[in-house]
N, C-alpha and C positions, 0 to 999 in steps of 0.2 A: 314630678317624676323624671323630667328631662335632666334636672340637676343631679338627681341620684344616678341616672345612667351615665352621665358625663363623669361624675366622681368615681364611679366604679371602674370605668374604662381607663381613666388616667391612672388610678391606683394599680390596675392590672398591668398597664404599660410600664409604670415605674418598677413594679416588682419583677417584670420580665424584660427589662430593657436590654439584656444581653441577647435577646432574640431579635432585636431590630436589625434591619439589613446592614451589612458591613462589607467592606472590601477586604477584610482580614482582621487579625487580632489587634486589640488596642495595645498601647505601650505597657499598661499595667498588666495585661494578660501575658505579655512576653516576660515581664519581670517575675510573675508568679510561676511560670513554667521553668524559669532558670533557678528558682528557689528549691526545686526538687530534682536535682541532677540524677538521683538514683532511680527515679521513676521511669517506667517504660516510655521511650520517646523523649527522654530528658536531654537537655543541651546545656552548653556553657554560654554565658553572656559576657562578651568582652567589649570594653570601651575601646574604640578604635582611635588611636592618636598616631602621630608621626613615628614615634619610637616603635610602636607595634607594627606599623607598616614596614619599617626598615628591618625589623626582626624577621618578618615573613619573607621579604625579598632576599635576605642573606642566606636562606636555605634553598639550594638549587632545586628546581622542579624535578619531580620523579615521574617517569613514564612507565606505563604498564607494558610488559613484554620486551623482548630483545631478539635481535637476529644474530648476535655474536656466536651462539652455539651452532648456527647453521653454516658457518664458513667452511669451505671445502678446499682441500689441498690436492684434490685429484687432478692429475695432469690433463690438459685439454688438447694436447697435440697428438692424441691417439686416434688412429684411423678406425672408423666405425662403419656399420652397415648403412648403405645409402650414400656414402661419400663418393664424390666424383674425383678421380685421381688423374693428374697429368704425369705421364711417364715418358722420360727421355732416355734413349739408349745410345751410347757412343761406342763404336767398335774401331779399333786402330786399323784392322785389315781392310775394312770397307766391303767385305764379302757379303754381309747381311743386307746392307742398304745400297751398296754401290757408291763409289767415290763421287762426291758432288751431288748426291741424291737429295740433299736437303740444305736448307739455309745454314744449318749448323756446321756443315762441312767447310763452308767459306770461312767461318770464324775459326774453325780448327786449323785450316791451312794458313790463315793469316798469323796464327800463333806459332806456326812452324810445326804443327802436329799433323801427321798423315793419318787419314782415316775418314770415317763417315758417321753421321749421327742421324737418328730418326726420332721425331716426336710422334708418339702413338696417339690415336684419337682418345679422347677422355674415356676412361673406363670407370664403371660404377661398381662399388663393392656390393656383391649380391648377398642374399640371405644367409649363405654359408660363410660369409666373410671372405670370399675369394674374388680374384679378378683374373681375366684371361689375358695372357701375354703371349704374343707370337713366338714360336719355337720353344717356349718354356711351359706352356699349358696353364692349368689352373693353379694359381698361387694364393695361399691364404695369407691375408695381410691385416685382417681385423684385429685390433688390440695392439698393433705395432705403431711405432712412430714412423714418420716418413723416412728417416735414415735407416731404420731397421728394415722397412719394406724394400728400400733400394738394395740393401745388401742381400736380402732373401731372393729378390728377382735376379740379381747378378749371379748368385750361386747357381740358380736354376738354368741360366744361359751358358754356364761354363761347359765346354765340350761341344757346344753348338756354335758359339761365337768366340773368336779369339780375344781373350782378355777384355770382356765387355765392361763398360762403366755405365752405371744406371743412376738416374736421379728421379725421385718421386716427390711430388708436391700435391697438396690437397687443393684442387681447383674449385670445388664447391663443398662447403661444410654443411652436411645435412644431419649428422649424428650428434655433434657437439652443439646442441641448441637447447633453449628453454622456451617455454610458452608463457607469454605475457597477456594477462586478461585484465578486465576492469576499467578503471578510470584513467586510461591512457589514450593518446591520440591515435595510435596505430597498433591496436592489439594484434597478436599473432605470434609467430615463431621468430626468435632472435638468435643469431649465431653467437657462440662464445669463442673467444680467442685468447691467446696468451697476454695480449695487451688490452683486452676488453672483456674481462670476466667478472667484474664486480657489478653489484646491483644497480648502481647509478649509471654505469656504462650501458647496461641493458635498457634501462628506462630512457636514457637519452636516445638510444637507437630506435625506440618506438615513439619518439616525439615528445616524451615527457608526460607527466600527469596533467590532467585537465582541471584538477582542483587545486586550491591553495595547499601548500605543503602542510600547513597546520591542520587541515581537514582531511588529509589522506593517510591511510594506513597501508603499509606494505606487508603482505603475507607471502611466505615461501612455503610451499607444500612439497615435501620430499619423504619418501619411504613411510607413508602413513602418519607423518608428523607435520604440524603447522607451526611456523615461527612468525611472530608479528612484532612490528614496531612502527611508531609514527614516522611518516616520511620526513617531517621536520627534524627528527633525531637522526635518521639515516643520512640526511644531507649535511649534517653538521658534526657528527661523531664518526671518526674514521673506523672505530671498532665495529660500528653497525653497518658500514658499507662493505658487506661481506662478499667473498668470492662464491660464485655459483658453480654448479656442476650440471652435466648433461641430464636432461629429463626433468629438471626443476620446473614447477609451475609457480609463476609470480603473479599474484592477484592484488591489484591496487584497489582498495575499497574506499568509499566515501563515508566518513564519520564526522558530520558537521558538529562544530562546537557551538553550543547555544546556552543562553542564560534567559531567565524569566523575570518579568517586572510585574509587580502587583501593588495594590493600594492606591494612594493618592498621587499618582503619577500621570503624565500626559497620555500614556498608552499602557494598557494591561495586555501583555502578549508575551510570546516566546520570540526571542531575538537571535538572529545569526550573528556570531562574532566576526568582526572584520579581520583580515590577515594581520598578523603581528599581535603584539600585546594590546590589551584593552583595559584602561583604567576605569575606576568607578565613576570618574567625571564623564568619560566617554559613554559609559553605559547609561548614566542618567540623561545625558544629552540625546542618546539614541531613543530613549523612551519619552522624549518630549519634556523632560525636566519635571520638577515638583509642581503640583497643583497649588498655586499661591493661595487659593481660597480654602483649601482642605488639608494640605499636608502639614505634619508636625516636623518642621525642618530640624528640630533639636534631636530627632531620633530616626535617622535614615539607617535602615538595617540591611545586612547581607547575611542570608542563611546559607551555610556551607557545610559539607562533610570535609573537614580539614584533615590534612595528612598528619599521622601520629607524631612525626618528628617535629612538625611545626607546632602542634599542640603542646608538646613537651617543652619546646623553647619558650613558649608563652606562659608556662607554668599552669597549664590547664590539666586538671585531674579527672575530667569527664572520661568515662569509659568509652573505648573505641567500638564502633560497629564494623561489619564487613566492608562498608563503604568509606569509613573514616570516623573521625571524631565530630559529632554534631556541635557546631558552633554558630552563634549569632553575633556578628560584629555590629555595633551600633556607633554611628558617627553623628556629631553635632554640626550641622551645616548652618546653624544660626550664627556660629562664630566664623570669623574670616579664616582662621587657621584650618578650619574643616575642609576648605577647598584645596589647600595644599596637600592635606592628608588624602583626600579623594583622588588627587592626581597621582599619588604615590602608591595607592592600593590597587593591585591588579585583579581584575575579574577572572575567574576560572570557569571552565565549562560546568554547566548544571547549577551554577549559583542562582539564588533567588534574591533579587533586589526589591525591598519592600519599604514603602513609606506609609506609616500609620496616619490616620486622621488626627488632627489636633483636638484637644478638649473642646475648644470653641466650635469646631466643625461638628463634633458629636452632639453638643448641646443644640446647635442649630438644626441638626437632623432630627433630634428628639422633639423639638418644638414644632417642627413641620409635621411630624407624626401626630402630635397632640392636636394641631389645627385640623388635620384630616379627621380625627375622631370627633372634634367639636362640630365639624361640618355635618358629619353623619348624625350626631345627636340633634343638631338644629333641624335637619330634614325630618327626623322622627317626630320632633315637637310640632312642626308645621302639619305633618300628616295627621297626628293625633288630634290637633285642634280642628282640622277640617272634618275629621270623622265625627267629632263631638257636635259640631254644628249640623 
């Protein structure tokens, strides 16, 4: 009876060996899936060699999103509500301020110019866009440049001051600002100026991003629209380092780059990518390398949704999905050249690095399973004998 039970259980195990515990699909299972590319979830299987890795590197990486359309040519020297203005008035007659009434008169006398000047206390542009000027009343200056405001105030003083000369400067810029949020060291409002109106100028003024540039995304919100681009691209492509305009909201978000490792590796987990490029060699090293007792070094695989232009360059006819073309790259690390290829093949975010178990390891696992069954049958035999006695 015990032999019959053992035979039946082993036959059942052999018939259903695909249900044995695994860390992932076998190499043969991957081959079968690639044989039906038109099936739902189909993929292309590509042997990874040095030529293939070079072909992939030859195609520049493509990033999603762009800030180029968000660039603004709006002038930033326009006076706005809330700005604090420094107003200086010079009058040749000296009737308004009196000769020698301010430090400016000494400079004027030294230059051989008779008259007096006065620096008015800082005036803030109110909600109506106006400022109060002595002897001139309320003057609307919002929407003007400082020279235009100077001329407007000068005309308002004519008839009250003999041939006045006026200078206006923005002492505190409160209207030409943007709001910076997210992964920066000093979030808050940042002023814009003619010499500091680009996105990198603003980020530098807030202490810079606290995340690696590869893991940070810059978002510009303006007039109901959002423009996005990786900070790594903004910091290297001049066209992406766009000019901002007043009222923009700049939000730096954290989007970590990660890849996953499965199968007969030292670690099965999701891994954060280090700053800069990461090769397959580095990814395997970060996962603890191949399990020397389990892994099939002849078939180390990388599962990826590849860019359509890369798939076309490789001659892949697999249909693209919204995420890209499903491709499984397989590399033979049992050959010395495989390590040079692994060092030349760059890992991309969301890649899955997988090492299937070798046939020997699968056989060992099966026999261990059979030994477990044998032990159960042995226990049944002993129990039956004890019950008979």
